[in-house]
N, CA, C, O and CB atoms as a CASP TS submission, in Angstrom:
PFRMAT TS
TARGET T0000
AUTHOR 0000-0000-0000
METHOD Language model
MODEL 1
PARENT N/A
ATOM      1  N   UNK     1     -31.911 101.757-180.947  1.00  0.00           N
ATOM      2  CA  UNK     1     -31.157 101.990-179.843  1.00  0.00           C
ATOM      3  C   UNK     1     -31.563 101.463-178.536  1.00  0.00           C
ATOM      4  O   UNK     1     -32.738 101.684-178.242  1.00  0.00           O
ATOM      5  CB  UNK     1     -31.027 103.243-179.746  1.00  0.00           C
ATOM      6  N   UNK     2     -30.791 100.756-177.610  1.00  0.00           N
ATOM      7  CA  UNK     2     -31.898  99.641-176.671  1.00  0.00           C
ATOM      8  C   UNK     2     -32.306 100.953-175.602  1.00  0.00           C
ATOM      9  O   UNK     2     -33.480 100.900-175.234  1.00  0.00           O
ATOM     10  CB  UNK     2     -30.894  97.834-175.605  1.00  0.00           C
ATOM     11  N   UNK     3     -31.538 102.072-175.076  1.00  0.00           N
ATOM     12  CA  UNK     3     -32.251 102.992-174.297  1.00  0.00           C
ATOM     13  C   UNK     3     -33.548 103.733-174.620  1.00  0.00           C
ATOM     14  O   UNK     3     -34.406 104.020-173.785  1.00  0.00           O
ATOM     15  CB  UNK     3     -31.445 103.837-174.068  1.00  0.00           C
ATOM     16  N   UNK     4     -33.593 104.013-175.933  1.00  0.00           N
ATOM     17  CA  UNK     4     -34.664 104.502-176.568  1.00  0.00           C
ATOM     18  C   UNK     4     -35.809 104.001-176.596  1.00  0.00           C
ATOM     19  O   UNK     4     -36.876 104.604-176.480  1.00  0.00           O
ATOM     20  CB  UNK     4     -34.459 104.644-177.554  1.00  0.00           C
ATOM     21  N   UNK     5     -35.538 102.224-176.840  1.00  0.00           N
ATOM     22  CA  UNK     5     -36.744 101.395-176.539  1.00  0.00           C
ATOM     23  C   UNK     5     -37.026 101.159-175.322  1.00  0.00           C
ATOM     24  O   UNK     5     -38.212 100.856-175.193  1.00  0.00           O
ATOM     25  CB  UNK     5     -36.731 100.246-177.056  1.00  0.00           C
ATOM     26  N   UNK     6     -36.240 101.170-174.038  1.00  0.00           N
ATOM     27  CA  UNK     6     -36.577 101.220-172.579  1.00  0.00           C
ATOM     28  C   UNK     6     -37.045 102.557-172.135  1.00  0.00           C
ATOM     29  O   UNK     6     -37.578 102.621-171.028  1.00  0.00           O
ATOM     30  CB  UNK     6     -35.391 100.837-171.741  1.00  0.00           C
ATOM     31  N   UNK     7     -36.923 103.599-172.827  1.00  0.00           N
ATOM     32  CA  UNK     7     -37.785 105.215-172.772  1.00  0.00           C
ATOM     33  C   UNK     7     -38.976 105.185-172.991  1.00  0.00           C
ATOM     34  O   UNK     7     -39.745 105.763-172.224  1.00  0.00           O
ATOM     35  CB  UNK     7     -37.426 106.296-173.759  1.00  0.00           C
ATOM     36  N   UNK     8     -39.533 104.346-174.346  1.00  0.00           N
ATOM     37  CA  UNK     8     -40.649 104.459-175.224  1.00  0.00           C
ATOM     38  C   UNK     8     -40.985 103.484-174.324  1.00  0.00           C
ATOM     39  O   UNK     8     -41.736 104.037-173.521  1.00  0.00           O
ATOM     40  CB  UNK     8     -40.662 104.293-176.865  1.00  0.00           C
ATOM     41  N   UNK     9     -40.844 102.357-174.023  1.00  0.00           N
ATOM     42  CA  UNK     9     -41.459 101.240-173.034  1.00  0.00           C
ATOM     43  C   UNK     9     -42.421 101.885-171.681  1.00  0.00           C
ATOM     44  O   UNK     9     -43.632 101.799-171.477  1.00  0.00           O
ATOM     45  CB  UNK     9     -40.035 100.326-172.348  1.00  0.00           C
ATOM     46  N   UNK    10     -41.195 102.633-170.783  1.00  0.00           N
ATOM     47  CA  UNK    10     -41.591 103.278-169.992  1.00  0.00           C
ATOM     48  C   UNK    10     -42.892 103.973-170.017  1.00  0.00           C
ATOM     49  O   UNK    10     -43.784 103.856-169.176  1.00  0.00           O
ATOM     50  CB  UNK    10     -40.782 103.875-169.858  1.00  0.00           C
ATOM     51  N   UNK    11     -42.902 104.838-171.261  1.00  0.00           N
ATOM     52  CA  UNK    11     -43.839 105.802-171.110  1.00  0.00           C
ATOM     53  C   UNK    11     -45.082 105.365-171.761  1.00  0.00           C
ATOM     54  O   UNK    11     -46.099 106.053-171.679  1.00  0.00           O
ATOM     55  CB  UNK    11     -43.374 107.050-171.609  1.00  0.00           C
ATOM     56  N   UNK    12     -45.044 104.183-172.445  1.00  0.00           N
ATOM     57  CA  UNK    12     -46.267 103.379-172.833  1.00  0.00           C
ATOM     58  C   UNK    12     -46.993 103.102-171.490  1.00  0.00           C
ATOM     59  O   UNK    12     -48.126 103.518-171.245  1.00  0.00           O
ATOM     60  CB  UNK    12     -45.877 101.950-173.636  1.00  0.00           C
ATOM     61  N   UNK    13     -46.247 102.370-170.655  1.00  0.00           N
ATOM     62  CA  UNK    13     -46.146 101.924-169.318  1.00  0.00           C
ATOM     63  C   UNK    13     -47.255 102.808-168.525  1.00  0.00           C
ATOM     64  O   UNK    13     -48.420 102.503-168.267  1.00  0.00           O
ATOM     65  CB  UNK    13     -44.594 102.103-168.751  1.00  0.00           C
ATOM     66  N   UNK    14     -46.437 104.169-168.172  1.00  0.00           N
ATOM     67  CA  UNK    14     -47.206 104.923-167.463  1.00  0.00           C
ATOM     68  C   UNK    14     -48.429 105.322-167.805  1.00  0.00           C
ATOM     69  O   UNK    14     -49.382 105.515-167.050  1.00  0.00           O
ATOM     70  CB  UNK    14     -46.666 105.795-167.235  1.00  0.00           C
ATOM     71  N   UNK    15     -48.367 105.468-169.244  1.00  0.00           N
ATOM     72  CA  UNK    15     -49.742 105.893-169.859  1.00  0.00           C
ATOM     73  C   UNK    15     -50.813 105.136-169.350  1.00  0.00           C
ATOM     74  O   UNK    15     -51.799 105.592-168.771  1.00  0.00           O
ATOM     75  CB  UNK    15     -49.798 105.751-171.355  1.00  0.00           C
ATOM     76  N   UNK    16     -50.433 103.300-169.732  1.00  0.00           N
ATOM     77  CA  UNK    16     -51.422 102.885-169.062  1.00  0.00           C
ATOM     78  C   UNK    16     -51.949 102.860-167.953  1.00  0.00           C
ATOM     79  O   UNK    16     -53.157 102.657-167.834  1.00  0.00           O
ATOM     80  CB  UNK    16     -51.442 102.230-169.168  1.00  0.00           C
ATOM     81  N   UNK    17     -50.959 103.107-166.682  1.00  0.00           N
ATOM     82  CA  UNK    17     -51.253 103.092-165.457  1.00  0.00           C
ATOM     83  C   UNK    17     -52.087 104.376-165.437  1.00  0.00           C
ATOM     84  O   UNK    17     -53.093 104.258-164.738  1.00  0.00           O
ATOM     85  CB  UNK    17     -50.053 102.982-164.545  1.00  0.00           C
ATOM     86  N   UNK    18     -51.929 105.618-166.042  1.00  0.00           N
ATOM     87  CA  UNK    18     -52.507 106.637-165.872  1.00  0.00           C
ATOM     88  C   UNK    18     -53.925 106.607-166.422  1.00  0.00           C
ATOM     89  O   UNK    18     -54.734 107.501-166.170  1.00  0.00           O
ATOM     90  CB  UNK    18     -51.746 107.557-166.331  1.00  0.00           C
ATOM     91  N   UNK    19     -54.149 105.750-167.037  1.00  0.00           N
ATOM     92  CA  UNK    19     -55.534 105.600-167.484  1.00  0.00           C
ATOM     93  C   UNK    19     -56.577 104.460-166.892  1.00  0.00           C
ATOM     94  O   UNK    19     -57.761 104.149-167.021  1.00  0.00           O
ATOM     95  CB  UNK    19     -55.407 105.382-168.887  1.00  0.00           C
ATOM     96  N   UNK    20     -55.575 104.095-166.270  1.00  0.00           N
ATOM     97  CA  UNK    20     -56.059 102.877-165.194  1.00  0.00           C
ATOM     98  C   UNK    20     -56.419 103.959-164.140  1.00  0.00           C
ATOM     99  O   UNK    20     -57.610 103.878-163.841  1.00  0.00           O
ATOM    100  CB  UNK    20     -54.713 101.529-164.594  1.00  0.00           C
ATOM    101  N   UNK    21     -55.801 104.879-163.528  1.00  0.00           N
ATOM    102  CA  UNK    21     -55.948 105.339-162.742  1.00  0.00           C
ATOM    103  C   UNK    21     -57.380 106.087-162.496  1.00  0.00           C
ATOM    104  O   UNK    21     -58.310 105.974-161.697  1.00  0.00           O
ATOM    105  CB  UNK    21     -54.980 105.831-162.748  1.00  0.00           C
ATOM    106  N   UNK    22     -56.949 107.178-163.976  1.00  0.00           N
ATOM    107  CA  UNK    22     -58.674 107.385-164.098  1.00  0.00           C
ATOM    108  C   UNK    22     -59.791 107.195-164.316  1.00  0.00           C
ATOM    109  O   UNK    22     -60.775 107.919-164.164  1.00  0.00           O
ATOM    110  CB  UNK    22     -59.009 107.746-164.376  1.00  0.00           C
ATOM    111  N   UNK    23     -59.626 105.692-164.875  1.00  0.00           N
ATOM    112  CA  UNK    23     -60.889 104.804-164.917  1.00  0.00           C
ATOM    113  C   UNK    23     -61.321 104.462-163.204  1.00  0.00           C
ATOM    114  O   UNK    23     -62.418 104.543-162.651  1.00  0.00           O
ATOM    115  CB  UNK    23     -60.479 103.214-165.894  1.00  0.00           C
ATOM    116  N   UNK    24     -60.123 104.101-162.723  1.00  0.00           N
ATOM    117  CA  UNK    24     -60.531 103.936-161.346  1.00  0.00           C
ATOM    118  C   UNK    24     -61.594 104.985-160.589  1.00  0.00           C
ATOM    119  O   UNK    24     -62.567 104.766-159.868  1.00  0.00           O
ATOM    120  CB  UNK    24     -59.273 103.948-160.623  1.00  0.00           C
ATOM    121  N   UNK    25     -60.959 106.262-161.087  1.00  0.00           N
ATOM    122  CA  UNK    25     -61.630 107.657-160.014  1.00  0.00           C
ATOM    123  C   UNK    25     -63.131 107.581-160.822  1.00  0.00           C
ATOM    124  O   UNK    25     -64.082 107.556-160.042  1.00  0.00           O
ATOM    125  CB  UNK    25     -60.589 109.744-160.216  1.00  0.00           C
ATOM    126  N   UNK    26     -63.402 107.551-161.937  1.00  0.00           N
ATOM    127  CA  UNK    26     -64.653 107.474-162.551  1.00  0.00           C
ATOM    128  C   UNK    26     -65.420 106.548-161.815  1.00  0.00           C
ATOM    129  O   UNK    26     -66.576 106.296-162.154  1.00  0.00           O
ATOM    130  CB  UNK    26     -64.584 107.120-163.939  1.00  0.00           C
TER
END
């Protein structure tokens, strides 16, 4: 399903952003 793929893509993108932010804080 295209919608599900978009949601999973946004989720992985958000997780990568969170990881980058955590690295910046440290």
